All heavy atoms as a GROMACS GRO file, in nm:
protein
  557
    1MET      N    1  -0.455   1.912  -7.589
    1MET     CA    2  -0.457   1.896  -7.444
    1MET      C    3  -0.584   1.821  -7.408
    1MET      O    4  -0.692   1.862  -7.434
    1MET     CB    5  -0.464   2.041  -7.378
    1MET     CG    6  -0.438   2.036  -7.235
    1MET     SD    7  -0.401   2.204  -7.191
    1MET     CE    8  -0.383   2.183  -7.018
    2PRO      N    9  -0.563   1.707  -7.331
    2PRO     CA   10  -0.680   1.623  -7.301
    2PRO      C   11  -0.765   1.682  -7.196
    2PRO      O   12  -0.716   1.754  -7.103
    2PRO     CB   13  -0.616   1.493  -7.258
    2PRO     CG   14  -0.480   1.525  -7.214
    2PRO     CD   15  -0.438   1.642  -7.294
    3GLN      N   16  -0.887   1.643  -7.194
    3GLN     CA   17  -0.982   1.692  -7.097
    3GLN      C   18  -0.972   1.601  -6.971
    3GLN      O   19  -0.947   1.483  -6.986
    3GLN     CB   20  -1.126   1.685  -7.152
    3GLN     CG   21  -1.151   1.782  -7.261
    3GLN     CD   22  -1.196   1.922  -7.203
    3GLN    OE1   23  -1.247   1.923  -7.094
    3GLN    NE2   24  -1.178   2.023  -7.282
    4LEU      N   25  -1.005   1.659  -6.856
    4LEU     CA   26  -1.003   1.581  -6.731
    4LEU      C   27  -1.135   1.508  -6.717
    4LEU      O   28  -1.237   1.574  -6.726
    4LEU     CB   29  -0.976   1.670  -6.609
    4LEU     CG   30  -0.966   1.607  -6.474
    4LEU    CD1   31  -0.846   1.505  -6.473
    4LEU    CD2   32  -0.956   1.705  -6.369
    5ASP      N   33  -1.124   1.377  -6.703
    5ASP     CA   34  -1.246   1.298  -6.691
    5ASP      C   35  -1.294   1.293  -6.545
    5ASP      O   36  -1.233   1.235  -6.458
    5ASP     CB   37  -1.219   1.157  -6.734
    5ASP     CG   38  -1.342   1.068  -6.737
    5ASP    OD1   39  -1.454   1.124  -6.741
    5ASP    OD2   40  -1.333   0.943  -6.731
    6THR      N   41  -1.407   1.363  -6.518
    6THR     CA   42  -1.456   1.371  -6.379
    6THR      C   43  -1.584   1.289  -6.363
    6THR      O   44  -1.656   1.301  -6.261
    6THR     CB   45  -1.489   1.520  -6.351
    6THR    OG1   46  -1.592   1.560  -6.440
    6THR    CG2   47  -1.371   1.607  -6.353
    7SER      N   48  -1.606   1.199  -6.448
    7SER     CA   49  -1.735   1.114  -6.437
    7SER      C   50  -1.727   1.015  -6.322
    7SER      O   51  -1.830   0.982  -6.270
    7SER     CB   52  -1.756   1.036  -6.567
    7SER     OG   53  -1.646   0.952  -6.594
    8THR      N   54  -1.611   0.970  -6.283
    8THR     CA   55  -1.603   0.879  -6.175
    8THR      C   56  -1.576   0.940  -6.030
    8THR      O   57  -1.567   0.869  -5.937
    8THR     CB   58  -1.488   0.776  -6.195
    8THR    OG1   59  -1.364   0.852  -6.204
    8THR    CG2   60  -1.508   0.698  -6.327
    9TRP      N   61  -1.572   1.072  -6.025
    9TRP     CA   62  -1.540   1.135  -5.897
    9TRP      C   63  -1.651   1.115  -5.797
    9TRP      O   64  -1.621   1.092  -5.684
    9TRP     CB   65  -1.520   1.284  -5.918
    9TRP     CG   66  -1.386   1.319  -5.980
    9TRP    CD1   67  -1.293   1.235  -6.040
    9TRP    CD2   68  -1.322   1.450  -5.988
    9TRP    NE1   69  -1.188   1.305  -6.079
    9TRP    CE2   70  -1.198   1.432  -6.043
    9TRP    CE3   71  -1.360   1.570  -5.932
    9TRP    CZ2   72  -1.108   1.537  -6.063
    9TRP    CZ3   73  -1.268   1.680  -5.948
    9TRP    CH2   74  -1.147   1.660  -6.019
   10LEU      N   75  -1.774   1.119  -5.840
   10LEU     CA   76  -1.886   1.105  -5.749
   10LEU      C   77  -1.878   0.966  -5.684
   10LEU      O   78  -1.891   0.954  -5.570
   10LEU     CB   79  -2.014   1.129  -5.811
   10LEU     CG   80  -2.137   1.111  -5.727
   10LEU    CD1   81  -2.143   1.218  -5.614
   10LEU    CD2   82  -2.262   1.118  -5.813
   11THR      N   83  -1.851   0.863  -5.762
   11THR     CA   84  -1.847   0.728  -5.714
   11THR      C   85  -1.731   0.714  -5.617
   11THR      O   86  -1.743   0.646  -5.515
   11THR     CB   87  -1.826   0.625  -5.833
   11THR    OG1   88  -1.928   0.654  -5.931
   11THR    CG2   89  -1.830   0.490  -5.792
   12MET      N   90  -1.621   0.769  -5.648
   12MET     CA   91  -1.500   0.764  -5.558
   12MET      C   92  -1.528   0.834  -5.423
   12MET      O   93  -1.490   0.787  -5.318
   12MET     CB   94  -1.377   0.819  -5.630
   12MET     CG   95  -1.328   0.743  -5.742
   12MET     SD   96  -1.282   0.574  -5.697
   12MET     CE   97  -1.140   0.605  -5.593
   13ILE      N   98  -1.586   0.949  -5.433
   13ILE     CA   99  -1.608   1.022  -5.303
   13ILE      C  100  -1.712   0.953  -5.220
   13ILE      O  101  -1.697   0.936  -5.103
   13ILE     CB  102  -1.654   1.167  -5.346
   13ILE    CG1  103  -1.543   1.247  -5.400
   13ILE    CG2  104  -1.711   1.235  -5.219
   13ILE    CD1  105  -1.580   1.379  -5.466
   14LEU      N  106  -1.819   0.903  -5.283
   14LEU     CA  107  -1.922   0.831  -5.206
   14LEU      C  108  -1.869   0.702  -5.146
   14LEU      O  109  -1.883   0.661  -5.029
   14LEU     CB  110  -2.046   0.796  -5.290
   14LEU     CG  111  -2.128   0.924  -5.332
   14LEU    CD1  112  -2.243   0.875  -5.423
   14LEU    CD2  113  -2.177   0.988  -5.204
   15SER      N  114  -1.782   0.630  -5.220
   15SER     CA  115  -1.724   0.509  -5.167
   15SER      C  116  -1.622   0.546  -5.057
   15SER      O  117  -1.610   0.463  -4.961
   15SER     CB  118  -1.661   0.432  -5.275
   15SER     OG  119  -1.552   0.496  -5.329
   16MET      N  120  -1.546   0.649  -5.071
   16MET     CA  121  -1.455   0.695  -4.965
   16MET      C  122  -1.534   0.720  -4.833
   16MET      O  123  -1.491   0.674  -4.721
   16MET     CB  124  -1.380   0.815  -5.006
   16MET     CG  125  -1.288   0.869  -4.903
   16MET     SD  126  -1.225   1.031  -4.939
   16MET     CE  127  -1.378   1.121  -4.929
   17PHE      N  128  -1.644   0.788  -4.841
   17PHE     CA  129  -1.727   0.820  -4.719
   17PHE      C  130  -1.779   0.693  -4.657
   17PHE      O  131  -1.786   0.672  -4.536
   17PHE     CB  132  -1.843   0.913  -4.752
   17PHE     CG  133  -1.798   1.056  -4.760
   17PHE    CD1  134  -1.828   1.136  -4.875
   17PHE    CD2  135  -1.728   1.121  -4.655
   17PHE    CE1  136  -1.788   1.271  -4.884
   17PHE    CE2  137  -1.693   1.254  -4.661
   17PHE     CZ  138  -1.718   1.324  -4.777
   18LEU      N  139  -1.824   0.604  -4.744
   18LEU     CA  140  -1.877   0.476  -4.692
   18LEU      C  141  -1.768   0.396  -4.618
   18LEU      O  142  -1.790   0.342  -4.511
   18LEU     CB  143  -1.936   0.397  -4.809
   18LEU     CG  144  -1.992   0.255  -4.764
   18LEU    CD1  145  -2.109   0.278  -4.686
   18LEU    CD2  146  -2.023   0.178  -4.892
   19VAL      N  147  -1.649   0.388  -4.677
   19VAL     CA  148  -1.540   0.317  -4.611
   19VAL      C  149  -1.492   0.382  -4.486
   19VAL      O  150  -1.472   0.314  -4.383
   19VAL     CB  151  -1.418   0.305  -4.714
   19VAL    CG1  152  -1.294   0.253  -4.643
   19VAL    CG2  153  -1.453   0.208  -4.826
   20LEU      N  154  -1.485   0.516  -4.480
   20LEU     CA  155  -1.450   0.583  -4.359
   20LEU      C  156  -1.552   0.563  -4.250
   20LEU      O  157  -1.528   0.545  -4.137
   20LEU     CB  158  -1.440   0.734  -4.389
   20LEU     CG  159  -1.307   0.779  -4.457
   20LEU    CD1  160  -1.313   0.924  -4.487
   20LEU    CD2  161  -1.191   0.747  -4.362
   21PHE      N  162  -1.687   0.565  -4.288
   21PHE     CA  163  -1.788   0.540  -4.193
   21PHE      C  164  -1.780   0.393  -4.133
   21PHE      O  165  -1.781   0.381  -4.010
   21PHE     CB  166  -1.927   0.554  -4.262
   21PHE     CG  167  -2.040   0.523  -4.172
   21PHE    CD1  168  -2.073   0.616  -4.078
   21PHE    CD2  169  -2.109   0.396  -4.185
   21PHE    CE1  170  -2.185   0.586  -3.986
   21PHE    CE2  171  -2.216   0.375  -4.098
   21PHE     CZ  172  -2.248   0.469  -4.006
   22ILE      N  173  -1.752   0.302  -4.217
   22ILE     CA  174  -1.728   0.157  -4.168
   22ILE      C  175  -1.612   0.152  -4.079
   22ILE      O  176  -1.614   0.087  -3.974
   22ILE     CB  177  -1.718   0.067  -4.289
   22ILE    CG1  178  -1.858   0.054  -4.362
   22ILE    CG2  179  -1.681  -0.076  -4.244
   22ILE    CD1  180  -1.848  -0.017  -4.491
   23ILE      N  181  -1.504   0.212  -4.113
   23ILE     CA  182  -1.371   0.204  -4.038
   23ILE      C  183  -1.402   0.267  -3.896
   23ILE      O  184  -1.362   0.215  -3.788
   23ILE     CB  185  -1.261   0.275  -4.105
   23ILE    CG1  186  -1.216   0.194  -4.219
   23ILE    CG2  187  -1.145   0.298  -4.005
   23ILE    CD1  188  -1.116   0.259  -4.307
   24PHE      N  189  -1.469   0.380  -3.890
   24PHE     CA  190  -1.497   0.450  -3.763
   24PHE      C  191  -1.595   0.363  -3.681
   24PHE      O  192  -1.583   0.354  -3.553
   24PHE     CB  193  -1.548   0.591  -3.784
   24PHE     CG  194  -1.446   0.687  -3.798
   24PHE    CD1  195  -1.428   0.755  -3.928
   24PHE    CD2  196  -1.351   0.721  -3.704
   24PHE    CE1  197  -1.327   0.839  -3.943
   24PHE    CE2  198  -1.251   0.819  -3.721
   24PHE     CZ  199  -1.238   0.878  -3.845
   25GLN      N  200  -1.688   0.300  -3.741
   25GLN     CA  201  -1.786   0.220  -3.672
   25GLN      C  202  -1.711   0.100  -3.608
   25GLN      O  203  -1.738   0.056  -3.495
   25GLN     CB  204  -1.900   0.168  -3.760
   25GLN     CG  205  -1.990   0.276  -3.799
   25GLN     CD  206  -2.071   0.337  -3.690
   25GLN    OE1  207  -2.110   0.260  -3.601
   25GLN    NE2  208  -2.082   0.470  -3.684
   26LEU      N  209  -1.619   0.044  -3.682
   26LEU     CA  210  -1.547  -0.073  -3.630
   26LEU      C  211  -1.458  -0.030  -3.511
   26LEU      O  212  -1.435  -0.102  -3.414
   26LEU     CB  213  -1.458  -0.141  -3.739
   26LEU     CG  214  -1.545  -0.218  -3.837
   26LEU    CD1  215  -1.455  -0.265  -3.957
   26LEU    CD2  216  -1.608  -0.338  -3.776
   27LYS      N  217  -1.394   0.086  -3.524
   27LYS     CA  218  -1.308   0.137  -3.416
   27LYS      C  219  -1.392   0.167  -3.285
   27LYS      O  220  -1.352   0.128  -3.177
   27LYS     CB  221  -1.231   0.258  -3.461
   27LYS     CG  222  -1.121   0.230  -3.553
   27LYS     CD  223  -1.048   0.361  -3.592
   27LYS     CE  224  -0.905   0.377  -3.560
   27LYS     NZ  225  -0.834   0.285  -3.488
   28ILE      N  226  -1.503   0.228  -3.309
   28ILE     CA  227  -1.588   0.259  -3.193
   28ILE      C  228  -1.651   0.138  -3.122
   28ILE      O  229  -1.659   0.136  -3.000
   28ILE     CB  230  -1.699   0.359  -3.231
   28ILE    CG1  231  -1.636   0.495  -3.264
   28ILE    CG2  232  -1.804   0.374  -3.133
   28ILE    CD1  233  -1.736   0.596  -3.327
   29SER      N  234  -1.682   0.040  -3.203
   29SER     CA  235  -1.740  -0.083  -3.148
   29SER      C  236  -1.639  -0.160  -3.060
   29SER      O  237  -1.685  -0.251  -2.982
   29SER     CB  238  -1.791  -0.165  -3.256
   29SER     OG  239  -1.692  -0.232  -3.334
   30LYS      N  240  -1.513  -0.138  -3.069
   30LYS     CA  241  -1.409  -0.209  -2.990
   30LYS      C  242  -1.396  -0.150  -2.852
   30LYS      O  243  -1.334  -0.217  -2.770
   30LYS     CB  244  -1.279  -0.218  -3.061
   30LYS     CG  245  -1.282  -0.308  -3.187
   30LYS     CD  246  -1.144  -0.302  -3.250
   30LYS     CE  247  -1.152  -0.372  -3.385
   30LYS     NZ  248  -1.184  -0.510  -3.388
   31HIS      N  249  -1.456  -0.037  -2.831
   31HIS     CA  250  -1.438   0.026  -2.697
   31HIS      C  251  -1.546  -0.029  -2.600
   31HIS      O  252  -1.650  -0.059  -2.640
   31HIS     CB  253  -1.459   0.182  -2.712
   31HIS     CG  254  -1.346   0.252  -2.772
   31HIS    ND1  255  -1.222   0.275  -2.708
   31HIS    CD2  256  -1.330   0.301  -2.899
   31HIS    CE1  257  -1.144   0.342  -2.791
   31HIS    NE2  258  -1.205   0.360  -2.910
   32ASN      N  259  -1.503  -0.036  -2.471
   32ASN     CA  260  -1.588  -0.082  -2.368
   32ASN      C  261  -1.634   0.044  -2.292
   32ASN      O  262  -1.560   0.119  -2.231
   32ASN     CB  263  -1.520  -0.178  -2.270
   32ASN     CG  264  -1.478  -0.308  -2.337
   32ASN    OD1  265  -1.545  -0.354  -2.425
   32ASN    ND2  266  -1.362  -0.357  -2.300
   33PHE      N  267  -1.768   0.053  -2.296
   33PHE     CA  268  -1.832   0.170  -2.222
   33PHE      C  269  -1.894   0.113  -2.099
   33PHE      O  270  -1.958  -0.002  -2.093
   33PHE     CB  271  -1.932   0.238  -2.310
   33PHE     CG  272  -1.866   0.303  -2.431
   33PHE    CD1  273  -1.875   0.250  -2.557
   33PHE    CD2  274  -1.796   0.422  -2.414
   33PHE    CE1  275  -1.817   0.307  -2.668
   33PHE    CE2  276  -1.735   0.483  -2.519
   33PHE     CZ  277  -1.748   0.429  -2.641
   34TYR      N  278  -1.902   0.191  -1.993
   34TYR     CA  279  -1.972   0.155  -1.870
   34TYR      C  280  -2.126   0.173  -1.894
   34TYR      O  281  -2.175   0.262  -1.959
   34TYR     CB  282  -1.930   0.246  -1.758
   34TYR     CG  283  -1.791   0.229  -1.713
   34TYR    CD1  284  -1.690   0.329  -1.734
   34TYR    CD2  285  -1.746   0.107  -1.654
   34TYR    CE1  286  -1.567   0.300  -1.700
   34TYR    CE2  287  -1.617   0.085  -1.618
   34TYR     CZ  288  -1.524   0.183  -1.641
   34TYR     OH  289  -1.397   0.166  -1.596
   35PHE      N  290  -2.198   0.078  -1.837
   35PHE     CA  291  -2.344   0.078  -1.857
   35PHE      C  292  -2.413   0.183  -1.776
   35PHE      O  293  -2.502   0.256  -1.819
   35PHE     CB  294  -2.405  -0.055  -1.829
   35PHE     CG  295  -2.362  -0.159  -1.931
   35PHE    CD1  296  -2.278  -0.263  -1.900
   35PHE    CD2  297  -2.411  -0.150  -2.066
   35PHE    CE1  298  -2.249  -0.357  -1.996
   35PHE    CE2  299  -2.374  -0.249  -2.162
   35PHE     CZ  300  -2.290  -0.349  -2.123
   36ASN      N  301  -2.377   0.193  -1.645
   36ASN     CA  302  -2.436   0.290  -1.554
   36ASN      C  303  -2.334   0.360  -1.479
   36ASN      O  304  -2.293   0.327  -1.365
   36ASN     CB  305  -2.526   0.213  -1.461
   36ASN     CG  306  -2.624   0.315  -1.387
   36ASN    OD1  307  -2.620   0.429  -1.415
   36ASN    ND2  308  -2.685   0.262  -1.282
   37PRO      N  309  -2.276   0.472  -1.539
   37PRO     CA  310  -2.167   0.545  -1.466
   37PRO      C  311  -2.223   0.624  -1.349
   37PRO      O  312  -2.335   0.683  -1.354
   37PRO     CB  313  -2.111   0.639  -1.575
   37PRO     CG  314  -2.226   0.649  -1.668
   37PRO     CD  315  -2.302   0.527  -1.665
   38GLU      N  316  -2.163   0.607  -1.235
   38GLU     CA  317  -2.206   0.679  -1.120
   38GLU      C  318  -2.090   0.773  -1.059
   38GLU      O  319  -1.980   0.727  -1.058
   38GLU     CB  320  -2.250   0.590  -1.004
   38GLU     CG  321  -2.370   0.512  -1.047
   38GLU     CD  322  -2.411   0.404  -0.942
   38GLU    OE1  323  -2.342   0.399  -0.839
   38GLU    OE2  324  -2.506   0.334  -0.967
   39PRO      N  325  -2.123   0.893  -1.026
   39PRO     CA  326  -2.013   0.970  -0.973
   39PRO      C  327  -1.967   0.933  -0.832
   39PRO      O  328  -2.045   0.890  -0.753
   39PRO     CB  329  -2.077   1.116  -0.972
   39PRO     CG  330  -2.220   1.086  -0.957
   39PRO     CD  331  -2.246   0.955  -1.031
   40THR      N  332  -1.840   0.939  -0.812
   40THR     CA  333  -1.790   0.901  -0.682
   40THR      C  334  -1.780   1.031  -0.604
   40THR      O  335  -1.738   1.137  -0.642
   40THR     CB  336  -1.647   0.847  -0.695
   40THR    OG1  337  -1.568   0.938  -0.762
   40THR    CG2  338  -1.651   0.719  -0.779
   41LEU      N  339  -1.820   1.014  -0.476
   41LEU     CA  340  -1.824   1.128  -0.379
   41LEU      C  341  -1.683   1.139  -0.316
   41LEU      O  342  -1.631   1.040  -0.256
   41LEU     CB  343  -1.928   1.114  -0.282
   41LEU     CG  344  -2.067   1.113  -0.330
   41LEU    CD1  345  -2.166   1.086  -0.217
   41LEU    CD2  346  -2.104   1.254  -0.392
   42THR      N  347  -1.626   1.251  -0.332
   42THR     CA  348  -1.494   1.272  -0.263
   42THR      C  349  -1.506   1.378  -0.145
   42THR      O  350  -1.573   1.474  -0.169
   42THR     CB  351  -1.388   1.330  -0.361
   42THR    OG1  352  -1.442   1.452  -0.416
   42THR    CG2  353  -1.368   1.234  -0.479
   43LYS      N  354  -1.460   1.344  -0.030
   43LYS     CA  355  -1.469   1.429   0.088
   43LYS      C  356  -1.336   1.490   0.103
   43LYS      O  357  -1.235   1.429   0.119
   43LYS     CB  358  -1.513   1.347   0.208
   43LYS     CG  359  -1.652   1.299   0.196
   43LYS     CD  360  -1.696   1.235   0.321
   43LYS     CE  361  -1.835   1.184   0.318
   43LYS     NZ  362  -1.876   1.109   0.435
   44THR      N  363  -1.342   1.622   0.114
   44THR     CA  364  -1.213   1.693   0.152
   44THR      C  365  -1.205   1.716   0.301
   44THR      O  366  -1.303   1.747   0.361
   44THR     CB  367  -1.212   1.826   0.078
   44THR    OG1  368  -1.324   1.904   0.119
   44THR    CG2  369  -1.218   1.808  -0.073
   45PRO      N  370  -1.096   1.686   0.355
   45PRO     CA  371  -1.074   1.704   0.503
   45PRO      C  372  -1.071   1.848   0.537
   45PRO      O  373  -1.021   1.931   0.470
   45PRO     CB  374  -0.941   1.640   0.529
   45PRO     CG  375  -0.871   1.638   0.408
   45PRO     CD  376  -0.964   1.638   0.291
   46LYS      N  377  -1.148   1.880   0.647
   46LYS     CA  378  -1.143   2.018   0.704
   46LYS      C  379  -1.021   2.054   0.764
   46LYS      O  380  -0.969   1.983   0.850
   46LYS     CB  381  -1.258   2.036   0.793
   46LYS     CG  382  -1.271   2.169   0.865
   46LYS     CD  383  -1.388   2.238   0.812
   46LYS     CE  384  -1.419   2.366   0.889
   46LYS     NZ  385  -1.330   2.478   0.844
   47GLN      N  386  -0.959   2.157   0.718
   47GLN     CA  387  -0.830   2.210   0.779
   47GLN      C  388  -0.863   2.323   0.871
   47GLN      O  389  -0.927   2.417   0.841
   47GLN     CB  390  -0.749   2.254   0.661
   47GLN     CG  391  -0.698   2.145   0.570
   47GLN     CD  392  -0.608   2.203   0.460
   47GLN    OE1  393  -0.587   2.321   0.454
   47GLN    NE2  394  -0.549   2.113   0.383
   48ASN      N  395  -0.813   2.299   0.994
   48ASN     CA  396  -0.833   2.403   1.098
   48ASN      C  397  -0.722   2.507   1.086
   48ASN      O  398  -0.602   2.473   1.099
   48ASN     CB  399  -0.829   2.335   1.234
   48ASN     CG  400  -0.951   2.252   1.258
   48ASN    OD1  401  -1.054   2.284   1.203
   48ASN    ND2  402  -0.947   2.146   1.332
   49THR      N  403  -0.756   2.623   1.058
   49THR     CA  404  -0.663   2.734   1.052
   49THR      C  405  -0.678   2.822   1.172
   49THR      O  406  -0.783   2.837   1.239
   49THR     CB  407  -0.686   2.823   0.930
   49THR    OG1  408  -0.818   2.863   0.931
   49THR    CG2  409  -0.654   2.735   0.802
   50PRO      N  410  -0.572   2.888   1.219
   50PRO     CA  411  -0.575   2.962   1.343
   50PRO      C  412  -0.668   3.081   1.340
   50PRO      O  413  -0.723   3.125   1.442
   50PRO     CB  414  -0.431   3.011   1.364
   50PRO     CG  415  -0.350   2.951   1.262
   50PRO     CD  416  -0.438   2.881   1.165
   51TRP      N  417  -0.696   3.140   1.222
   51TRP     CA  418  -0.780   3.250   1.220
   51TRP      C  419  -0.921   3.222   1.215
   51TRP      O  420  -1.013   3.307   1.224
   51TRP     CB  421  -0.742   3.341   1.101
   51TRP     CG  422  -0.741   3.272   0.962
   51TRP    CD1  423  -0.847   3.245   0.894
   51TRP    CD2  424  -0.626   3.219   0.901
   51TRP    NE1  425  -0.811   3.176   0.779
   51TRP    CE2  426  -0.670   3.158   0.780
   51TRP    CE3  427  -0.496   3.212   0.932
   51TRP    CZ2  428  -0.593   3.088   0.692
   51TRP    CZ3  429  -0.414   3.143   0.842
   51TRP    CH2  430  -0.457   3.089   0.721
   52GLU      N  431  -0.961   3.093   1.205
   52GLU     CA  432  -1.097   3.054   1.205
   52GLU      C  433  -1.157   3.059   1.352
   52GLU      O  434  -1.270   3.087   1.370
   52GLU     CB  435  -1.117   2.916   1.152
   52GLU     CG  436  -1.107   2.915   0.996
   52GLU     CD  437  -1.131   2.780   0.942
   52GLU    OE1  438  -1.156   2.685   1.017
   52GLU    OE2  439  -1.136   2.768   0.817
   53THR      N  440  -1.070   3.037   1.442
   53THR     CA  441  -1.124   3.029   1.589
   53THR      C  442  -1.106   3.169   1.658
   53THR      O  443  -1.164   3.186   1.762
   53THR     CB  444  -1.044   2.920   1.665
   53THR    OG1  445  -0.904   2.952   1.653
   53THR    CG2  446  -1.064   2.782   1.608
   54LYS      N  447  -1.028   3.254   1.602
   54LYS     CA  448  -1.007   3.383   1.667
   54LYS      C  449  -1.081   3.498   1.593
   54LYS      O  450  -1.123   3.489   1.470
   54LYS     CB  451  -0.858   3.420   1.654
   54LYS     CG  452  -0.771   3.338   1.738
   54LYS     CD  453  -0.627   3.391   1.724
   54LYS     CE  454  -0.522   3.288   1.758
   54LYS     NZ  455  -0.392   3.338   1.730
   55TRP      N  456  -1.110   3.598   1.666
   55TRP     CA  457  -1.171   3.718   1.606
   55TRP      C  458  -1.057   3.811   1.557
   55TRP      O  459  -0.958   3.844   1.644
   55TRP     CB  460  -1.248   3.798   1.711
   55TRP     CG  461  -1.312   3.919   1.650
   55TRP    CD1  462  -1.431   3.924   1.581
   55TRP    CD2  463  -1.259   4.051   1.668
   55TRP    NE1  464  -1.449   4.056   1.550
   55TRP    CE2  465  -1.347   4.138   1.595
   55TRP    CE3  466  -1.150   4.104   1.732
   55TRP    CZ2  467  -1.340   4.269   1.584
   55TRP    CZ3  468  -1.127   4.244   1.722
   55TRP    CH2  469  -1.224   4.323   1.650
   56THR      N  470  -1.052   3.849   1.436
   56THR     CA  471  -0.943   3.938   1.390
   56THR      C  472  -1.009   4.064   1.332
   56THR      O  473  -1.120   4.064   1.280
   56THR     CB  474  -0.869   3.864   1.276
   56THR    OG1  475  -0.953   3.833   1.175
   56THR    CG2  476  -0.794   3.747   1.325
   57LYS      N  477  -0.931   4.173   1.347
   57LYS     CA  478  -0.977   4.297   1.295
   57LYS      C  479  -0.881   4.340   1.180
   57LYS      O  480  -0.764   4.338   1.203
   57LYS     CB  481  -0.985   4.401   1.399
   57LYS     CG  482  -1.042   4.534   1.359
   57LYS     CD  483  -1.063   4.626   1.475
   57LYS     CE  484  -1.124   4.752   1.429
   57LYS     NZ  485  -1.145   4.852   1.536
   58ILE      N  486  -0.935   4.384   1.078
   58ILE     CA  487  -0.858   4.431   0.968
   58ILE      C  488  -0.850   4.579   0.964
   58ILE      O  489  -0.951   4.649   0.958
   58ILE     CB  490  -0.908   4.375   0.827
   58ILE    CG1  491  -0.901   4.223   0.832
   58ILE    CG2  492  -0.825   4.429   0.712
   58ILE    CD1  493  -0.983   4.167   0.713
   59TYR      N  494  -0.728   4.637   0.970
   59TYR     CA  495  -0.717   4.787   0.976
   59TYR      C  496  -0.684   4.823   0.832
   59TYR      O  497  -0.586   4.779   0.773
   59TYR     CB  498  -0.608   4.826   1.066
   59TYR     CG  499  -0.638   4.804   1.204
   59TYR    CD1  500  -0.595   4.689   1.285
   59TYR    CD2  501  -0.717   4.899   1.277
   59TYR    CE1  502  -0.631   4.682   1.416
   59TYR    CE2  503  -0.746   4.881   1.405
   59TYR     CZ  504  -0.708   4.770   1.478
   59TYR     OH  505  -0.731   4.752   1.609
   60LEU      N  506  -0.766   4.914   0.777
   60LEU     CA  507  -0.739   4.966   0.649
   60LEU      C  508  -0.644   5.091   0.670
   60LEU      O  509  -0.664   5.156   0.771
   60LEU     CB  510  -0.870   5.013   0.584
   60LEU     CG  511  -0.962   4.897   0.551
   60LEU    CD1  512  -1.096   4.949   0.498
   60LEU    CD2  513  -0.902   4.798   0.451
   61PRO      N  514  -0.560   5.124   0.577
   61PRO     CA  515  -0.479   5.240   0.586
   61PRO      C  516  -0.555   5.365   0.599
   61PRO      O  517  -0.514   5.455   0.663
   61PRO     CB  518  -0.396   5.233   0.456
   61PRO     CG  519  -0.401   5.100   0.408
   61PRO     CD  520  -0.534   5.046   0.458
   62LEU      N  521  -0.677   5.376   0.538
   62LEU     CA  522  -0.747   5.505   0.548
   62LEU      C  523  -0.820   5.520   0.679
   62LEU      O  524  -0.855   5.629   0.713
   62LEU     CB  525  -0.843   5.511   0.425
   62LEU     CG  526  -0.785   5.516   0.288
   62LEU    CD1  527  -0.891   5.520   0.179
   62LEU    CD2  528  -0.698   5.649   0.274
   63SER      N  529  -0.834   5.417   0.750
   63SER     CA  530  -0.905   5.421   0.875
   63SER      C  531  -0.816   5.442   0.999
   63SER      O  532  -0.861   5.469   1.112
   63SER     CB  533  -0.996   5.302   0.903
   63SER     OG  534  -0.904   5.189   0.921
   64LEU      N  535  -0.687   5.448   0.973
   64LEU     CA  536  -0.592   5.471   1.084
   64LEU      C  537  -0.596   5.622   1.122
   64LEU      O  538  -0.604   5.710   1.033
   64LEU     CB  539  -0.451   5.428   1.043
   64LEU     CG  540  -0.431   5.278   1.028
   64LEU    CD1  541  -0.289   5.255   0.971
   64LEU    CD2  542  -0.444   5.213   1.165
   65PRO      N  543  -0.582   5.655   1.241
   65PRO     CA  544  -0.570   5.795   1.283
   65PRO      C  545  -0.439   5.853   1.237
   65PRO      O  546  -0.335   5.792   1.222
   65PRO     CB  547  -0.578   5.797   1.437
   65PRO     CG  548  -0.532   5.655   1.473
   65PRO     CD  549  -0.571   5.572   1.361
   66LEU      N  550  -0.444   5.987   1.209
   66LEU     CA  551  -0.320   6.058   1.162
   66LEU      C  552  -0.223   6.088   1.273
   66LEU      O  553  -0.238   6.123   1.377
   66LEU     CB  554  -0.363   6.181   1.083
   66LEU     CG  555  -0.435   6.154   0.956
   66LEU    CD1  556  -0.486   6.282   0.894
   66LEU    CD2  557  -0.348   6.081   0.859
   0.00000   0.00000   0.00000
């Protein structure tokens, strides 16, 4: 039964990492990034609800007379 030759494994693994690093660098370099991103301010319109202008009283069931 022949022995498994593992002498070239380190070279293959290191070259694989190097190639993957180069591929990812090339992919990332093709993206366009904004130089100075600024947040945009969004204003939500105020909605007038009927209960905001009126005084309302909340009756709890325990506070009602028997």
